[in-house]
C-alpha positions as CSV (number, residue, x, y, z in Angstrom):
1,M,44.3,-56.0,105.8
2,A,42.2,-56.7,102.8
3,Y,43.9,-55.2,100.0
4,T,47.8,-56.8,98.1
5,V,49.3,-53.9,95.8
6,N,51.8,-54.1,94.2
7,Y,53.4,-50.3,93.3
8,S,56.2,-49.7,91.3
9,V,57.3,-45.8,90.6
10,I,60.1,-45.6,87.7
11,P,61.6,-41.5,87.9
12,L,62.5,-41.1,84.4
13,T,64.1,-37.6,85.8
14,H,66.1,-36.8,88.3
15,S,67.6,-33.8,89.5
16,G,70.7,-34.9,91.0
17,G,72.6,-37.5,92.1
18,H,71.2,-41.5,90.8
19,V,67.3,-42.6,90.2
20,G,68.3,-45.0,92.6
21,D,68.8,-42.9,94.8
22,L,65.4,-41.8,94.7
23,V,63.4,-44.9,94.2
24,A,66.0,-45.9,97.9
25,K,64.1,-42.8,99.8
26,V,60.6,-44.7,98.5
27,V,61.2,-47.7,100.0
28,D,61.9,-46.3,103.4
29,R,58.6,-44.1,103.7
30,V,57.3,-47.8,103.1
31,E,59.1,-49.9,105.5
32,K,58.6,-46.6,107.8
33,S,54.8,-47.1,107.5
34,G,54.4,-50.3,109.4
35,L,53.1,-51.6,107.0
36,E,53.8,-56.0,106.1
37,Y,55.5,-54.8,102.0
38,R,58.4,-57.3,100.2
39,L,60.3,-56.0,97.2
40,T,60.7,-56.7,94.0
41,A,62.8,-55.8,91.4
42,M,60.2,-54.9,89.6
43,G,58.2,-53.3,92.4
44,T,57.0,-53.0,96.1
45,Q,53.9,-55.6,97.6
46,I,52.2,-53.5,100.0
47,E,49.3,-55.5,102.0
48,G,46.8,-53.5,104.1
49,D,43.6,-51.6,104.6
50,L,42.7,-49.1,101.2
51,D,43.4,-45.7,102.8
52,E,46.3,-46.6,104.5
53,V,47.9,-47.9,100.9
54,L,46.8,-45.2,99.5
55,D,48.1,-42.7,102.3
56,L,51.6,-43.8,101.6
57,V,51.4,-44.4,98.0
58,K,50.2,-40.7,98.2
59,E,53.5,-40.3,100.2
60,C,55.6,-41.6,98.3
61,E,54.3,-39.9,95.1
62,R,55.1,-36.4,96.9
63,L,58.4,-37.7,97.6
64,V,59.3,-38.7,93.8
65,E,57.2,-35.0,92.5
66,A,59.8,-33.3,94.4
67,D,62.8,-34.6,92.8
68,S,61.6,-35.5,89.8
69,D,59.6,-34.1,86.6
70,R,58.7,-36.3,85.2
71,F,57.5,-40.4,86.8
72,Y,55.1,-43.0,85.5
73,T,53.9,-45.4,88.3
74,V,52.4,-48.4,88.4
75,L,49.4,-49.8,91.2
76,T,47.4,-53.1,90.7
77,M,45.6,-53.4,93.2
78,D,43.9,-57.2,95.2
79,Y,41.2,-57.1,97.2
80,Q,39.8,-60.7,99.4
81,K,37.0,-59.7,101.6
82,G,38.5,-60.7,105.5
83,K,41.7,-61.4,104.2
84,G,45.2,-60.8,105.5
85,G,48.9,-61.6,104.8
86,A,48.6,-62.6,101.7
87,L,51.8,-61.9,101.0
88,S,53.2,-65.1,102.3
89,A,49.9,-67.2,102.2
90,K,50.0,-66.6,98.2
91,V,54.3,-67.6,97.5
92,Q,53.4,-70.4,100.8
93,S,50.1,-71.8,97.9
94,V,52.3,-72.6,95.5
95,E,55.5,-73.5,96.9
96,D,52.3,-76.2,98.5
97,R,51.5,-77.6,95.1
98,L,55.3,-78.1,93.6
99,G,56.6,-79.3,96.8
100,H,59.7,-77.4,97.2
101,T,60.7,-73.8,98.4
102,L,60.8,-71.1,95.8
103,N,64.0,-69.5,95.3
104,K,63.3,-65.9,97.3
């Protein structure tokens, strides 16, 4: 589990319903993947090995592609050899430096 990824997909068009409905489908797929993740207002952070994460992103892209004629995707990746648990550890590191828990 060496990759920490920030993934955002923004449907620009959506055939029927609200764009939020399509985003919810993507988040549901991420949740069902079994990978560690954190949902934020601007994207979803996912942690896992490279193949797992990229396979999941591909599945999510296909979900959006099925209901949207156009969408925008942002994917950033951080690799750290032999490391796991970064989603919690990075936040904990900042909290330790500040001396208090952050508003999550």
